[in-house]
ROSE-4610 file (N, C-alpha, C; in Angstrom, 1 decimal, always signed):
// ROSE-4610
residu = [X/X/X/X/X/X/X/X/X/X/X/X/X/X/X/X/X/X/X/X/X/X/X/X/X/X/X/X/X/X/X/X/X/X/X/X/X/X/X/X/X/X/X/X/X/X/X/X/X/X/X/X/X/X/X/X/X/X/X/X/X/X/X/X/X/X/X/X/X/X/X/X/X/X/X/X/X/X/X/X/X/X/X/X/X/X/X/X/X/X/X/X/X/X/X/X/X/X/X/X/X/X/X/X/X/X/X/X/X/X/X/X/X/X/X/X/X/X/X/X/X/X/X/X/X/X/X/X/X/X/X/X/X/X/X/X/X/X/X/X/X/X/X/X/X/X/X/X/X/X/X/X/X/X/X/X/X/X/X/X/X/X/X/X/X/X/X/X/X/X/X/X/X/X/X/X/X/X/X/X/X/X/X/X/X/X/X/X/X/X/X/X/X/X/X/X/X/X/X/X/X/X/X/X/X/X/X/X/X/X/X/X/X/X/X/X/X/X/X/X/X/X/X/X/X/X/X/X/X/X/X/X/X/X/X/X/X/X/X/X/X/X/X/X/X/X/X/X/X/X/X/X/X/X/X/X/X/X/X/X/X/X/X/X/X/X/X/X/X/X/X/X/X/X/X/X/X/X/X/X/X/X/X/X/X/X/X/X/X/X/X/X/X/X/X/X/X/X/X/X/X/X/X/X/X/X/X/X/X/X/X/X/X/X/X/X/X/X/X/X/X/X/X/X/X/X/X/X/X/X]
num = [1/1/1/2/2/2/3/3/3/4/4/4/5/5/5/6/6/6/7/7/7/8/8/8/9/9/9/10/10/10/11/11/11/12/12/12/13/13/13/14/14/14/15/15/15/16/16/16/17/17/17/18/18/18/19/19/19/20/20/20/21/21/21/22/22/22/23/23/23/24/24/24/25/25/25/26/26/26/27/27/27/28/28/28/29/29/29/30/30/30/31/31/31/32/32/32/33/33/33/34/34/34/35/35/35/36/36/36/37/37/37/38/38/38/39/39/39/40/40/40/41/41/41/42/42/42/43/43/43/44/44/44/45/45/45/46/46/46/47/47/47/48/48/48/49/49/49/50/50/50/51/51/51/52/52/52/53/53/53/54/54/54/55/55/55/56/56/56/57/57/57/58/58/58/59/59/59/60/60/60/61/61/61/62/62/62/63/63/63/64/64/64/65/65/65/66/66/66/67/67/67/68/68/68/69/69/69/70/70/70/71/71/71/72/72/72/73/73/73/74/74/74/75/75/75/76/76/76/77/77/77/78/78/78/79/79/79/80/80/80/81/81/81/82/82/82/83/83/83/84/84/84/85/85/85/86/86/86/87/87/87/88/88/88/89/89/89/90/90/90/91/91/91/92/92/92/93/93/93/94/94/94/95/95/95/96/96/96/97/97/97/98/98/98/99/99/99/100/100/100/101/101/101/102/102/102/103/103/103/104/104/104/105/105/105/106/106/106/107/107/107/108/108/108/109/109/109/110/110/110]
x = [+78.4/+77.9/+76.4/+76.0/+74.6/+74.0/+72.8/+72.0/+70.7/+70.4/+69.1/+68.3/+67.0/+66.2/+65.3/+65.3/+64.5/+63.7/+62.4/+61.6/+62.2/+62.6/+63.1/+64.5/+65.4/+66.8/+67.1/+66.3/+66.6/+67.5/+68.3/+69.2/+70.5/+70.9/+72.1/+73.0/+74.3/+75.2/+76.2/+76.5/+77.6/+78.3/+79.5/+80.3/+80.7/+79.8/+80.2/+80.8/+80.3/+80.8/+82.3/+82.5/+83.8/+84.8/+84.4/+85.3/+85.6/+84.6/+84.9/+85.9/+85.7/+86.6/+88.1/+88.1/+89.4/+90.1/+89.4/+90.0/+90.5/+89.7/+90.1/+91.4/+91.4/+92.5/+93.8/+93.7/+94.9/+95.1/+94.5/+94.7/+94.3/+93.2/+92.7/+91.3/+90.9/+89.5/+89.1/+90.1/+89.9/+90.3/+90.3/+90.7/+89.6/+89.9/+88.9/+88.9/+87.7/+87.5/+88.1/+88.5/+89.1/+88.3/+88.3/+87.6/+88.2/+89.5/+90.2/+91.0/+90.9/+91.6/+93.1/+93.6/+95.0/+95.4/+96.4/+96.7/+97.7/+97.8/+98.8/+100.2/+100.4/+101.8/+102.4/+101.6/+102.2/+102.8/+104.0/+104.8/+105.2/+104.9/+105.1/+106.6/+107.4/+108.8/+109.4/+110.1/+110.7/+112.2/+112.9/+114.3/+114.9/+116.2/+116.9/+116.8/+116.4/+116.4/+115.1/+114.2/+112.9/+113.2/+112.7/+112.9/+112.0/+112.5/+111.8/+111.0/+109.9/+109.2/+109.9/+110.0/+110.7/+109.9/+110.5/+109.8/+109.2/+109.8/+109.2/+109.2/+108.4/+108.3/+107.2/+107.0/+106.0/+104.6/+103.7/+102.3/+101.9/+102.5/+102.2/+103.1/+104.1/+105.1/+104.5/+104.7/+104.3/+105.3/+104.8/+105.7/+105.1/+105.9/+105.5/+104.2/+104.1/+102.9/+101.7/+101.8/+100.7/+100.3/+101.3/+101.0/+100.2/+100.7/+100.0/+98.6/+98.4/+97.1/+96.1/+96.6/+95.8/+95.5/+96.4/+96.1/+95.1/+95.3/+94.3/+92.9/+92.8/+91.5/+90.9/+91.7/+91.3/+90.9/+91.6/+91.2/+89.8/+89.5/+88.2/+87.1/+87.3/+86.3/+86.2/+87.3/+87.2/+86.5/+86.7/+86.1/+84.6/+84.2/+82.8/+81.9/+82.3/+81.3/+81.9/+83.2/+83.8/+84.8/+84.2/+85.1/+85.8/+85.3/+86.0/+87.4/+87.7/+89.1/+90.0/+89.5/+90.2/+91.6/+91.6/+92.9/+94.0/+93.6/+94.6/+95.0/+94.1/+94.4/+95.3/+95.0/+95.9/+97.3/+97.5/+98.8/+99.5/+98.8/+99.4/+99.7/+98.9/+99.1/+100.3/+100.7/+101.9/+103.2/+103.1/+104.3/+104.3/+103.4/+103.3/+104.6/+105.4/+106.6/+107.7/+107.7/+108.9/+108.4/+107.5/+106.9/+107.8/+107.6/+108.3/+107.4/+107.9/+107.1/+106.1/+106.6/+105.7/+104.5/+104.8/+103.7/+102.7/+103.2/+102.4/+101.5/+102.0/+101.3/+100.2/+100.5/+99.5/+98.4/+98.7/+97.6/+96.8/+97.4/+96.6/+96.0/+96.6/+96.2/+96.2/+97.4/+97.6/+99.0]
y = [+127.1/+126.2/+126.0/+124.8/+124.5/+124.1/+124.7/+124.5/+123.9/+122.7/+122.1/+121.8/+121.7/+121.4/+120.2/+119.3/+118.1/+118.0/+117.7/+117.6/+116.5/+115.4/+114.3/+114.6/+115.2/+115.4/+116.9/+117.8/+119.2/+119.8/+120.7/+121.4/+120.6/+120.6/+120.0/+121.0/+121.0/+121.9/+121.0/+121.4/+120.7/+121.7/+121.3/+122.1/+121.2/+120.4/+119.5/+120.2/+121.3/+122.0/+122.5/+123.1/+123.5/+122.4/+121.3/+120.1/+119.6/+119.5/+119.0/+119.9/+121.2/+122.2/+122.0/+121.9/+121.7/+120.4/+119.4/+118.1/+118.3/+119.0/+119.3/+120.2/+121.2/+122.2/+121.5/+120.4/+119.7/+118.3/+118.2/+116.9/+115.7/+115.8/+114.6/+114.2/+114.5/+114.2/+112.7/+111.8/+110.4/+109.8/+110.7/+110.2/+109.4/+108.4/+107.6/+108.0/+107.9/+108.3/+107.2/+107.6/+106.7/+106.9/+105.9/+106.0/+107.0/+107.0/+107.9/+109.0/+110.2/+111.3/+111.3/+110.5/+110.4/+109.0/+108.5/+107.1/+106.8/+105.6/+105.2/+105.3/+105.3/+105.3/+106.7/+107.7/+109.1/+109.3/+109.8/+110.0/+111.4/+112.0/+113.4/+113.7/+112.8/+112.9/+112.6/+113.6/+113.3/+113.5/+112.7/+112.7/+113.6/+113.8/+114.7/+114.1/+112.8/+112.2/+112.6/+113.2/+113.6/+114.6/+114.3/+115.2/+116.4/+117.6/+118.9/+119.1/+119.8/+120.2/+121.4/+121.5/+122.6/+123.9/+125.0/+126.3/+126.6/+126.3/+126.5/+125.2/+125.2/+124.0/+124.2/+123.1/+123.2/+123.0/+122.9/+122.9/+121.6/+120.5/+119.3/+118.9/+119.8/+119.5/+120.0/+119.1/+119.5/+120.6/+121.8/+122.8/+123.3/+124.1/+124.7/+125.5/+126.3/+127.1/+126.2/+125.1/+124.2/+123.5/+123.1/+122.5/+123.5/+124.7/+125.7/+126.0/+126.0/+126.2/+125.1/+123.8/+122.7/+122.7/+122.9/+122.9/+124.0/+125.2/+126.3/+125.9/+125.3/+124.8/+123.8/+122.9/+121.9/+122.5/+123.5/+124.2/+124.8/+125.4/+126.1/+125.0/+123.9/+122.8/+122.2/+122.0/+121.4/+122.4/+123.6/+124.6/+124.8/+124.7/+125.0/+123.8/+122.7/+121.6/+120.2/+120.1/+118.8/+118.7/+118.9/+118.9/+117.5/+116.5/+115.2/+115.1/+116.0/+116.0/+117.1/+117.8/+118.9/+118.5/+117.3/+116.9/+116.7/+116.0/+115.7/+117.0/+117.9/+119.2/+120.0/+120.0/+120.7/+120.1/+118.8/+118.2/+118.7/+118.7/+119.2/+120.7/+121.5/+122.9/+123.3/+122.4/+122.7/+122.7/+122.1/+122.0/+122.9/+123.9/+124.8/+125.6/+125.9/+126.7/+125.9/+124.6/+123.8/+122.4/+122.3/+120.9/+120.0/+118.7/+117.6/+116.8/+115.9/+115.0/+114.2/+113.8/+113.1/+113.9/+115.2/+116.2/+116.3/+116.3/+116.4/+115.2/+114.0/+112.8/+112.8/+113.4/+113.5/+114.4/+115.5/+116.4/+115.8/+115.1/+114.4/+113.0/+112.5/+111.2/+110.1/+109.9/+108.8/+108.2]
z = [+81.0/+82.0/+81.7/+81.8/+81.6/+82.9/+83.1/+84.3/+83.9/+84.4/+84.1/+85.4/+85.3/+86.4/+86.1/+87.1/+87.0/+88.3/+88.3/+89.5/+90.4/+89.9/+90.7/+91.3/+90.5/+90.9/+91.4/+91.0/+91.3/+90.2/+90.6/+89.7/+89.4/+88.2/+87.7/+87.0/+87.3/+86.6/+85.8/+84.6/+83.9/+83.0/+82.6/+81.6/+80.5/+80.0/+78.9/+77.7/+77.3/+76.1/+76.4/+77.5/+77.9/+78.0/+78.6/+78.7/+77.3/+76.4/+75.1/+74.4/+74.5/+73.9/+74.5/+75.8/+76.5/+75.9/+75.8/+75.3/+73.9/+73.1/+71.7/+71.7/+72.5/+72.5/+72.9/+73.7/+74.2/+73.6/+72.4/+71.6/+72.4/+73.1/+73.9/+73.5/+72.2/+71.8/+72.0/+71.9/+71.9/+73.3/+74.3/+75.7/+76.2/+77.0/+77.7/+79.2/+79.7/+81.2/+82.1/+83.2/+84.2/+85.5/+86.4/+87.6/+88.6/+88.7/+89.7/+88.9/+89.4/+88.7/+88.9/+89.9/+90.2/+90.4/+89.8/+89.9/+91.0/+91.5/+92.5/+92.0/+90.7/+90.2/+90.3/+90.5/+90.6/+92.0/+91.9/+93.2/+93.3/+94.4/+94.6/+94.7/+95.2/+95.3/+93.9/+93.3/+92.0/+92.1/+91.4/+91.4/+90.4/+90.3/+89.4/+88.0/+87.8/+86.5/+85.7/+86.3/+85.6/+84.5/+83.4/+82.2/+82.3/+82.2/+82.3/+81.0/+81.0/+79.8/+79.2/+77.9/+77.3/+77.4/+77.4/+77.5/+76.2/+75.0/+73.7/+72.9/+71.9/+71.1/+70.0/+69.2/+68.2/+68.7/+67.7/+68.1/+68.9/+68.6/+69.3/+70.4/+70.7/+71.8/+73.1/+74.1/+75.5/+76.0/+76.3/+76.8/+78.1/+78.8/+80.1/+79.9/+78.9/+78.7/+78.5/+77.7/+77.4/+78.7/+79.5/+80.8/+81.7/+81.8/+82.6/+82.1/+80.8/+80.2/+80.6/+80.4/+80.8/+82.3/+83.1/+84.6/+84.9/+84.3/+84.5/+84.1/+83.0/+82.5/+83.5/+83.9/+84.9/+86.2/+86.6/+87.9/+87.8/+86.6/+86.4/+86.5/+85.8/+85.8/+87.2/+87.9/+89.3/+90.3/+90.1/+91.0/+90.8/+89.5/+89.2/+89.3/+88.7/+88.6/+88.9/+89.0/+89.2/+90.4/+91.7/+92.8/+93.0/+92.4/+92.5/+91.9/+91.1/+90.5/+91.2/+92.2/+92.8/+93.4/+94.0/+94.6/+93.6/+92.5/+91.4/+90.8/+90.5/+89.9/+90.8/+92.1/+93.1/+93.0/+92.9/+92.8/+91.6/+90.5/+89.2/+89.3/+89.9/+90.0/+90.8/+91.7/+92.5/+91.6/+90.4/+89.6/+88.4/+88.3/+87.1/+86.9/+87.9/+87.8/+87.2/+87.3/+86.8/+86.4/+85.5/+85.2/+84.5/+84.8/+84.1/+83.2/+82.5/+81.7/+82.5/+83.7/+84.6/+85.1/+85.3/+85.7/+84.5/+83.3/+82.1/+82.0/+82.3/+82.3/+83.4/+84.5/+85.6/+85.1/+84.5/+84.1/+83.0/+82.1/+81.1/+81.5/+82.6/+83.2/+82.2/+81.6/+80.7/+81.0]
């Protein structure tokens, strides 16, 4: 966590390095920012047709463990320096026990 002080703005906190590492760890180095952390297309009600994430898989396969890791990292960031993403992270964290592909898309926001 980086703390800087400016006479005009006061103290500023950021986690730029941690966020860059998190993006790299989850193959999102080339991700583009969006204005809203959760889109209107996300629906909390999911039907039986939603594809579940596999428990195991290769390095580039979205798995339950990778989803849980991503959500945990996002929770840390939202708690410490980015409260603006807390609502979306909370929605994703509610699915960590049984995530679907749609939940993975919510966490990665693409």
